[in-house]
Each structure stands twice: as structure tokens, then as C-alpha cells.
C-alpha positions in Angstrom: -0.3 0.3 -0.1 1.5 3.3 -0.6 2.6 6.2 1.5 0.3 9.5 1.0 2.7 12.8 0.2 0.7 14.1 3.7 2.1 11.2 5.4 5.8 11.2 3.9 5.6 15.0 5.2 4.4 14.2 8.7 6.9 11.5 8.8 9.9 14.1 7.7 8.8 16.6 9.9 8.8 14.2 13.0 12.2 12.9 11.9 13.5 16.1 11.7 12.1 17.2 15.3 13.5 14.4 17.1 17.3 15.5 16.4 16.7 19.2 17.4 15.4 17.7 21.0 18.2 15.9 21.2 20.6 18.6 20.1 18.6 21.4 22.8 19.1 18.3 25.5 22.8 18.2 24.7 23.4 22.0 25.1 21.0 22.0 28.3 21.5 24.2 30.6 23.4 26.8 28.2 22.9 29.2 30.8 21.8 29.8 34.8 18.7 27.9 35.6 16.0 29.9 37.5 13.4 28.0 40.1 10.4 30.1 40.9 9.7 29.7 44.4 6.0 29.3 44.5 5.3 31.2 48.1 6.4 34.0 49.9 10.1 34.8 50.6 11.5 33.0 54.0 8.3 30.9 53.8 8.7 26.9 53.5 8.6 26.5 49.9 11.3 29.2 49.4 13.2 27.5 52.4 13.1 24.1 50.5 13.3 25.5 47.1 17.1 26.9 47.8 18.3 23.8 49.5 17.3 22.4 46.4 19.0 24.8 44.0 21.8 24.7 45.8 22.3 21.0 45.4 21.1 21.1 42.2 23.3 23.6 40.6 26.3 21.0 41.6 24.8 18.6 38.9 23.9 21.2 36.3 27.2 22.7 35.6 25.2 26.3 36.1 24.3 28.2 38.8 20.6 27.6 39.7 19.0 30.5 41.6 16.0 31.1 43.3 12.9 33.6 43.0 10.6 33.8 45.4 7.4 35.2 43.7 4.8 35.9 46.3 1.4 33.9 46.2 1.4 30.9 44.3 -0.9 31.4 42.2 0.9 34.0 40.6 4.2 32.2 40.3 2.0 29.4 38.5 1.0 31.7 36.0 4.5 33.4 35.7 5.8 29.9 34.9 3.5 29.1 32.2 4.4 32.2 29.7 8.3 31.3 30.4 10.0 29.3 27.2 9.7 25.6 27.9 13.4 25.4 27.5 14.3 23.8 31.3 15.8 26.9 31.9 12.9 28.4 34.4 11.6 25.8 36.6 9.0 26.3 39.3 8.8 24.2 42.9 5.3 24.5 44.4 3.2 22.3 47.0 -0.2 20.6 47.3 -1.7 23.5 46.8 -1.5 23.4 43.1 -3.5 20.3 43.1 -6.0 21.9 45.1 -5.9 25.2 42.7 -7.8 23.2 40.1 -11.1 23.2 42.1 -10.5 26.2 44.1 -10.3 29.3 41.5 -13.3 28.5 39.1 -11.4 30.7 36.4 -7.7 29.8 35.9 -5.4 31.1 32.8 -3.7 27.9 32.7 -4.7 24.1 32.9 -3.8 22.1 36.1 -2.0 19.5 35.1 -2.2 20.4 31.0 0.0 23.4 31.0 3.0 21.9 33.5 5.5 19.2 33.1 5.8 17.6 36.2 9.4 16.8 36.6 9.3 15.4 40.1 8.7 15.2 43.7 11.3 17.1 45.9 9.8 16.5 49.9 7.0 15.8 52.1 6.3 17.6 55.6 3.8 16.4 58.1 1.3 18.9 59.0 0.7 20.0 62.7 -2.4 21.3 64.6 -1.3 24.0 67.0 -2.9 26.4 69.1 -2.3 29.6 71.0 -0.8 29.4 74.5 -3.5 28.7 77.1 -5.9 27.1 74.7 -8.6 25.0 76.5 -7.6 21.5 75.2 -5.3 18.9 76.8 -4.9 16.8 73.4 -5.8 16.3 70.0 -9.3 14.8 70.8 -9.8 18.0 73.2 -8.5 20.2 70.2 -11.5 18.5 68.0 -14.0 19.1 70.9 -13.2 22.9 71.7 -14.0 23.7 67.7 -17.1 21.5 67.4 -18.4 23.5 70.8 -17.6 26.8 69.9 -17.6 26.7 66.0 -17.1 30.2 64.7 -16.3 31.8 68.1 -12.9 30.4 67.5 -10.3 31.7 64.5 -8.4 29.3 62.4 -5.6 31.4 60.3 -4.4 30.1 56.9 -1.7 31.2 54.7 -4.0 31.8 51.7 -6.7 30.1 49.8 -4.4 27.6 48.1 -2.0 27.4 51.2 -1.2 23.6 52.7 -2.3 25.2 56.0 -5.9 26.5 54.5 -6.2 22.5 52.9 -5.5 21.2 56.2 -8.0 23.3 57.8 -10.9 22.0 55.7 -9.7 18.5 56.8 -9.8 19.8 60.5 -13.3 21.2 60.2 -14.9 18.8 58.2 -13.9 16.2 60.7 -15.1 18.1 63.6 -18.1 18.6 61.5 -18.0 22.8 62.7 -16.7 25.8 61.1 -14.5 28.2 62.4 -13.9 31.8 61.7 -11.3 31.6 58.8 -8.3 34.7 59.3 -6.3 34.6 56.2 -2.7 36.0 56.3 -0.3 36.7 53.5 2.1 33.6 54.5 2.4 31.8 58.0 5.2 33.9 59.3 2.6 36.3 60.4 0.1 33.9 61.1 2.5 32.3 63.8 3.2 35.8 65.5 -0.5 36.2 65.7 -1.0 32.9 67.3 1.8 32.9 69.8 0.2 36.6 70.5 -2.9 34.7 71.6 -5.2 37.0 69.1 -5.5 33.7 66.9 -6.8 30.6 68.1 -6.0 27.6 66.2 -3.4 26.9 63.1 -2.3 23.9 60.8 0.2 24.1 59.1 3.8 22.6 58.3 6.3 21.0 60.9 8.9 22.9 58.9 7.3 26.2 59.7 5.9 25.3 63.6 8.6 22.8 64.8 10.9 26.1 66.4 7.9 27.5 68.1 6.4 23.8 69.4 10.1 22.9 71.0 10.3 26.0 72.9 7.1 26.1 74.2 5.7 29.2 72.1 2.4 27.4 70.8 0.8 24.3 72.0 0.8 21.5 69.5 -1.4 18.6 69.7 -0.9 16.2 66.8 0.8 15.3 63.1 -1.1 14.8 60.0 1.5 12.0 58.9 0.8 8.3 59.1 3.4 7.9 61.5 4.9 10.1 64.3 7.9 12.3 63.5 11.3 11.8 65.1 11.7 15.3 65.6 8.5 15.6 67.7 8.1 12.1 69.0 5.7 13.0 71.9 3.0 14.2 69.3 0.5 11.5 68.3 -1.0 11.1 64.6 -4.3 12.2 63.9 -5.0 8.6 63.1 -4.0 7.6 66.5 -6.3 10.3 68.1 -9.2 9.1 66.4 -9.2 11.4 63.2 -7.6 9.5 60.4 -9.8 11.6 58.1 -7.1 14.4 58.8 -4.3 12.9 57.2 -2.1 15.0 54.7 1.5 15.9 53.5 2.7 19.5 52.3 4.3 17.7 49.5 6.8 19.7 47.0 7.1 18.9 43.5 9.8 20.4 40.6 7.9 21.6 37.6 8.5 22.8 33.8 6.1 24.8 31.3 4.0 22.4 29.2 6.0 21.5 26.1 10.0 21.3 27.4 11.7 18.5 25.2 11.5 14.9 27.0 15.1 14.7 27.2 15.5 18.1 28.8 12.9 17.3 31.2 15.0 13.6 32.0 18.2 15.6 32.3 16.5 18.0 34.9 15.4 15.1 37.0 18.2 13.2 37.0 19.6 16.3 38.6 17.0 16.5 40.8 17.6 13.0 42.2 21.0 13.3 42.4 20.7 16.3 44.5 18.3 14.4 46.8 21.3 11.6 47.5 23.5 14.4 48.6 23.7 14.0 52.4 24.2 17.7 53.0 21.1 18.1 51.5 19.0 15.6 53.8 20.6 16.9 56.8 18.8 20.4 56.4 15.9 18.7 54.9 16.1 16.5 58.2 16.5 20.0 60.6 13.2 20.9 59.0 11.3 17.7 59.6 10.9 17.3 56.0 11.5 13.9 54.0 13.4 14.4 50.7 11.4 12.3 47.7 12.6 8.9 47.1 13.8 7.9 44.0 10.8 6.6 42.7 8.8 9.5 43.4 11.2 12.0 42.1 11.0 11.0 38.7 8.6 12.7 35.7 6.3 9.5 35.3 5.6 9.1 38.9 4.8 13.0 39.7 2.3 13.3 36.6 0.5 10.3 38.0 0.8 11.7 41.4 -0.5 15.0 40.6 -3.7 13.9 39.0 -4.3 11.7 41.9 -4.2 14.6 44.3 -6.3 17.0 42.2 -9.1 14.3 42.4 -8.3 13.5 46.0 -9.1 17.4 46.9 -11.9 17.8 44.5 -14.5 16.4 46.9 -13.1 17.8 50.2 -13.0 21.5 48.5 -16.6 20.7 47.2 -18.0 19.9 50.0 -16.8 22.7 52.0 -17.8 25.5 49.2 -14.1 26.6 49.5 -14.1 28.6 45.8 -12.6 32.0 44.6 -13.4 33.7 41.3 
């Protein structure tokens, strides 16, 4: 059977494109690489991104610089405007998966506008409260919310923040809604918590552990499947009788959609090499953050995981009616 002229042209174009992609991968990186940290300067995403960038720079033969852009949705939109050549990347967290449902209108698609390159880290969330909060344990914490409802205020660091998502889980498990107070980042939220002007917060151990250890906030439980080595006295929420309050503030590395596959693989390889470094692992341990395993730090796993996370958070957000225009 003969081959049409159109088919021949299509095959020729495809054959010509493959060497071009290969050539781009061979030349990559040809200049410094920028990683956009989708969060406030000094916050957990910024901190994790800077640790990662320092390590990845040793495996990419080019400097890796970090740009903190503030709100995660601003950073995410910025990445979609970058050339898909691997020289501009982004680290963001679980909020990206939630944003697919939280925001009714987005100028990009999740996951369609992005190339997931691999997971970076996982951090448990911690349930904390102001000094003097009238609860002796996690069950008492939840009972106080169930009893007092909107008389208690619950801090978040923005609609798509890990703190907000954890807050949704806590309220749904308690069957009660607190008064939500939104801050620009968790730093101000913790300051208000320590001052006693905010009652409750569920935030990453990365943020809260210094304040827990020195007693400036009261800590009740963690959302991980097992207790944290750095906070062994805190039970898991499952141990406390609330298995539904389970989540990880994961971070992942992304490139714009359309980034050539060989370039994606080169970046993912540098990511895995970075995550093996003892220096990085020690700094993550100080933050009670676990580096991603070899399997999870791959494009294939990350693509599948992101889609699963979008589906996991959709009914939770829909049930809460937590949307933004």
C-alpha cells in the first residue's frame, strides 16, 4: 500500500524534530537556571527551593538561582509564560493540586499547562494553638472546635495554602466551621498565634517546629501516617481518632508544558542526584521534611501523583464550598 504525500511530509517533520530535541538536551543548560519558589520569601517553599537549588547547581554545570514571587497562583502563571527550554522551573506544593478546584477561572490548566519533573519533599502538618488554649490533647482540640465553632478563629496562609487545606480537613472532621483569618504567609499567622490573637492553626512542621520545641505555641498532633522523629511525643491524628485528617505538604518540581522530554529527563536526573546528597538530607531533616524517594522524584510518578491529588482534593473543596473567582 502506498504512502500519501501528506504522511511522508509528517514523517519527515517528525524525523527532523527529534534531532532538534536531542540537540537542545545536549546543550542544556546553556545559561543559569532559575527556579521560581511559589510562595512568600522566607516561607517553607522558598526555604526548600533554596536548599534544592544549591544542590542541583552542583549537578547541572550552571548556577541555579531562586526567585520568590509571592502568592503561588502568581508564580504558577509566571511559569506558563516562560520558554519551555528547561531554564525556568518552579517548585510549588500541594496547593497546586487543590487550585484546580479552588479557583473557578484559571488562565492555565492543571495539570495540562505543566510538565511535572519529580517530587522534592514531604512534610507533615501540625495542629497547633495559642498558648493557654483550653484543650489537653488532640481530641480536646477537636471538641473545642465542635463546641465553639465560629467563636474560634483558624489561621490560613491563603486559599491554596497547605494550611488552608489542612484547615478544611480539620473542620470537616469536627463537623464545625471556625472563623477563617487569612494571612499573607504563615510567618504573620504564627506571630498572631503566639500573641494569643489567633486560636488555631494547622501548618507544616517545617514552619512550626521551632515554636513547638520552645513552648511558644501548643502542639496537639501531626497529620502524617507515623509520628515524627523530631516530635516523638505528638500523636498522629489517626492515633487520636481522626484518620480523615491526613495529608502531606508535598513539594514538586515543574517545567512549562512543551519542555523537550530529554531536557525534562536531564533535570529530573539532577533532582535525584541532589536528593541523594547528605548535605541536603541533613538540612531537610532539620526542617522535619523528608526528601522524595528515587521513585517519586521522576516525571512519570509525578504526573500520575498530581492527577491523583487533583481528584483527592476536589470533593473535599466542593463539600466545603471553598471557591475563589
